[in-house]
N, C-alpha and C positions, 0 to 999 in steps of 0.2 A: 768211663768217659765216652761221649759220643764220638763216632769215627771221624767226622768232619765238623769243623766249627760252622755255626750258623750265624749269618749276619743279616740284620734287618736293614734293607736298603729303602730309603724314603726319597723318592724323586717323582715329581709330577710329569707324566708322559704327555699330557696335552700340550705342553710348551717345551719339554726337554726330553723328547723320546730318544734322540740320537745320543745324548749324554748318558741317559739311563742305561741304554744297551751297551755302551762302551764300558761303563763302570761295572756292570754286571759281568761282562765277559772277562774283564781283568780280575775280578774277585774269583770267579769260577776257575779261571786258569791258575789261580794261586791256591786251589784246594779248598775253597769256601763254598758252602751251600748258601744260596741267596733266597731270602724271603722278601720279595719286592712289595712294599706298601705304596700304592699309587693314589694320592689324595687329589687327583685331578678333578676339576669341576666342569670345565668347558666341554670335554668329550672323553669318552672311554676308548683307549687304544687297544687294550687287551694284552694278555701275556703276564700280567702281574698276579702274584699269588693272592694278594689282598686288593681287590678292585675298588674303584670309587663307590660303586653301588653298595658294596659290603660295608664300607666305612660310614656312609650316610646312614645305612640301616642300623648300625651299632649306636648311632646317636638318635635313633627314633624317627628318621626321615627317609624319604626316597631321594635319589639324586635329582629327580625332577623338581621336588620341593625345594631342595637346596638351591638349584639354579634359579628358581622363581623368586628367591629372596631379593635378587637384584642388587645386592650390596656385598662387595668383596669381603668386608670385615665380618658381616653376619654369616656369610657362606663359610668363611674359614673357621669361625667359632664352632660351627657344627662339625666340620671335618676334623678339627683338632680333638673334639670330644670323642668322636668315633675312632680316630686313629690311636689315641691313648688307650682306649678300652681294648681294641683289637691287638695292639702291640703287647700289652700286659697279659692278655689271655693267651697269645701265642707263646710268650715267654714262659708262662705257667705250664703250658702243655708240653713244650720241648724247649728247654732253656736256650736263650740266645747267647752268643759269644761277643756280640758287638752291634753297634748301630752306626750306620754311615748315611749321611744325607747331603744332598747338593741342592742349593737353591738361592734365589734372590731374597729380598726382604720378606716376602710372604712365605716362601718355602723355608726360610731360616726360622721364622716365627713358629711354624708348625713343626718342623723337624726338631728344634731344640725343646719345644714343649713336650714332645714325646720323650726325648732324652732325659729331661728333668724328672720324669715320672719313674725313672729306673734307679736302682741302687748305686751307691758309690762303688767304683772298681770296675764295673762293666765298661768296656771301651766305648767311647762316644766321640765321633768326629763329624764336624759340620763344615763342609766346603761352602763358602758364602761370599757374596759380593759385599756383605756387611762386616767382614772379618777385620778390615783395616780401620774400622771406626769404633763407635761406642758399642761394646759387646756385652755390657752388664745385663741388659734386659734379656739377652738370649742365654747367657751362661748361668745367671743367677748364682746359686751357691753350690752348684754341682760341678763335677769333674769333666766338663765338656771341652774338648779341644776344637778351636776354630781355625780354619785354613783359608787364606785369602784366595778367592777365585781368580784374581788379577784382571781378567777380561770379563765381560758380561757372559752369563751362561746362555749362550746363543750359538750353538754349533760347536764343532771341534776345529780348533786351529793349532798352530805349532806350540803355543803356550798352554792353552787349556788342556790339550792332550796330556801334557806332562803333569799338569796340576791334578787332573782326575786320576791319572795313572798312579802318581805318587800317593794320592789319598787312598786309593783302593789297595795298593801294596802295604801302606802303613796300617790300614785296618786289618788286612789279612794277617800281618805280623802280630798285631795286638790280639786279634781274636784267637789266633793259633796258640798264643801263650797265656791266654786268660785262664785263671784258676779261681773259680768262685768259692773254693773252700780255703782260700789263703788267709782268712782272718786269724788274728792272734787269739789264743785261748786265754791270754792274761786278762785280768780285770781292766776295763777301759775307763780312764779318767779324762775328763775334758776340762780345760782351764782357759779363762780369758785373761789377757794382760795387754799392756802397752809397753813401750820402751822405758817409760817413767816408773814402772813397777817391776821390770824384768829382773832386777837384782834379787828380789825376794822370791819371785815366781820360779826362777831358775833353781833356787835351793829346794823349793817345794817339789818341783818336777824331778830333780835328781834323787830326792829322798824316796818318793813314791816309786820311781823306776827301780831303785835299789831294793825295794820291797817286792818287786816282781810285777808291778802294774805297767800297762801300756798307757802312756800319757800323750795327749794331743793338746797343743797350745794354740790359741787363736787370738790375733790382734783385734781388739774391740774398736776398730776404726770405721765401722759402718757395715762391713760385710762379714767380719770374723764372727761376731755374735750370732747372726742369723745362720751362718754355716754350722756353728756349734749346735744351735737349736735343731737344724735339719738332721744332723747326725744323731742327736739325742732322740729324735722322733723315730729314727729308722733302725738304729743299732741297739745292741744290748750294752748299755752303759752302766757302769757300777757306781760312778760318782761324778758330780759336776762341781767344780770350784769356780763360781762366777765372781772373780776377784777384781774385775775391772768393769765399772758401771758407766763408762763414758757414753755408750750408745743410749742408755736410759736418760742420762743427764741431757744429752743433746736432743733426744726426743721431746723432753719436757721444755726445753728452752730454745729450740730452733737451731741447734748446732749442726755442723756438717756431718757428724757421724750418727745422725738420727737413724735408728734401725726400726722405728715403728713401735706401736703399742704392745705388740706380742713378744718382744724381745725377752727371753728368759722363761717363757711359759711352757715350752715343749717338754722340758725335762721334769718340771714339778708336776705337770698334769699327768705324766706317766708314772709318777711316784719315785723318780730317781732321786736318791739322797743328794742334797745340795747344800753347799756352804756359800753364803754371800759375804762379801766384804766391800767397803766403799773405795776400792782402789780407783784413783783418778777422778774421784768425785769433786776434787778441788778446782776443776776447770771445765769450761765449755770450749769445744773446738770451733773456732771461727776462721774466716778467710784472712786475706791480707790485713794488715793493721788498720788501714783506712776504713775498710769494710767492717772490721770488728768494732772500731770505735763508733761507727755510725749505727750498727745494729745493737750494740751493748754500751751505750754512753755512760760515762762516770764510773766505769769499772777499772780494775787493775788488769794489766795486760802483760803477757810475755810473748815476744815475737819468736816463735819456734823456727820459722824460716820465712822466706818471702811470700809463701802461699798460705801459711797457717799461723794463727795466733791463738794462744791459750788465754782465755778470759776467766778470771778468778770468780768462782761461785761464792756467794755470801749465804747467810743463814736462811733467807727466804727460799733460795734455790735448793739448799740442803734439806730444808723441811719438806719441800715438794718432792724431793727424791725419797725421803723417808715415807711419806704418804704413798708414793708409788710402790715402794718395796712392800709396805704393809698390805696393800691391796693385792699385790702379786702373790705373796706367800699364802694368802688365804685360799688360793686355788690349789695348794700343794696336796698331793695324795701320798706323800712320803715324808721322811724326816728332813727338816731344814734347820740349819744353824746360821747365826748371824754374828760375825766377828768385826769389831771396830777398833782400829789402831788410834790411840789418842794423841800420837805424836805427829800426825800428818798422813795424807792420803796418796802422795806420789813424790817423785823427785822434785817436781816444781814446788810442792808444799813441804819443803824441808829447809834446814839452815843453809844448805848449799844451793837452794833453788831461788826462784824469782817471785813466788806467790805464797811464801810461807805465812801462815796465820795460826798461831797457837790458840787463839780464842774460839775457834769454830768446831774442832772435833768433839769436845765434850758436850756442848749444847746439842750438836747433831745426835750424838749417842743417846742423850737423855730424852730428846724428843722421839727418836726412833723407838725407844723402849715403850713409849706411851701408845704407839700406833701398831706395834707388833701384836699378833695373837698371843694369848697368855702362854701357850705351849712352846713359844719360840722366844726364849729370853735373849736379850742383846748382851753378848759377851765382849767386854772391853779389855784391851791390852795396852798397858802403859808403855808404848813404844811406837816408833814410826813404822809405816808399812814395810819399808825396806830393811828394817832391823832384824837381827837374828831372832829376837824374842817374838816378833809377830809371825815370821815365817815358821818358827817352831810351833807356835800355837795353832797355826793352820795345819801343819803336818800332823800334830797330835789329834786334832779334830778329824782330819781326813782318815787317819789310821783307825780311829774309833768307829767311824761310820762304815768303813770297809770291813772291819772285823765283825760288826753287828750283822753283816749279811751272811 
């Protein structure tokens, strides 16, 4: 291990020189080696290990050319490209132990863009004026911590001093304890679910954990699936159980959990063995009941709470899902299995639920079989998704796919 942790500090000195020097001193006093990446555009102050000129050059420009763009968004795009390239090359040469950035909206956009390029586990802390608002564009699906700057990042005052000091000390602690070799040696299994299929997924998780696997479960509510995809693209994953297709259904129908057209592609493109099941395919996630009725007129509805309504899918929506899955698995570079429970797809679609419809699973399975590639048969189970019989079928299929490796 290196003698002292190394932290990448990202602060523009052209507008935040005083803050940058304060944070650097605090980090260094805590035993941290600092690599200051300064993406300033207006002027170069000096003293940073990675200067604005170097950042612009890494993106194929001179800093004068960047300034001549005359548009803050275009200038920043160049500096983001160069900053990510240099941060990754610095990390490859001598590994970093953390990344700390301080900034307003522009600095937060650049700082978190760099952070998102780094693997899970590396400490990432963004002190930002944006941290008390909508943070999803900055955090994305990565493990980025955001800390509210409270005041504007404009000089040192009695509040900002403590904020910056706490941030530096927090990063020093995280960086000092960071262990990049801390990953589990157990086979990694990734699973999607929602609360409406959790009963079955819990059995599956516990069974695979008892076999010695490490299991990570993700809620398919809009961010969980893309997070799974991000991990599948980055880590050595043994198996994916994509058992909740809500984000695909909502992509196809304009629901709130829409995760976009690439949901589910990362793992199959890498050849990771994958099992799909239509968990939660029985509903679209919509907003409050009035909005749901306006967006999806003439449907069956279940008011989940004041903010969310489950809208029953019918055969047209299920056929569209089947077409989507058929196109998706054609990109697979590894083994894929498709399991369909004929008794219902979620707790809503059960005798105890509010959207139960026994007439839909079989036609869905039959149509799915017609659009699947010949090498991927549709395996049906005469049980509800949450029944022991179905979770047992998934467990057996998962064990077979893991054993084949």
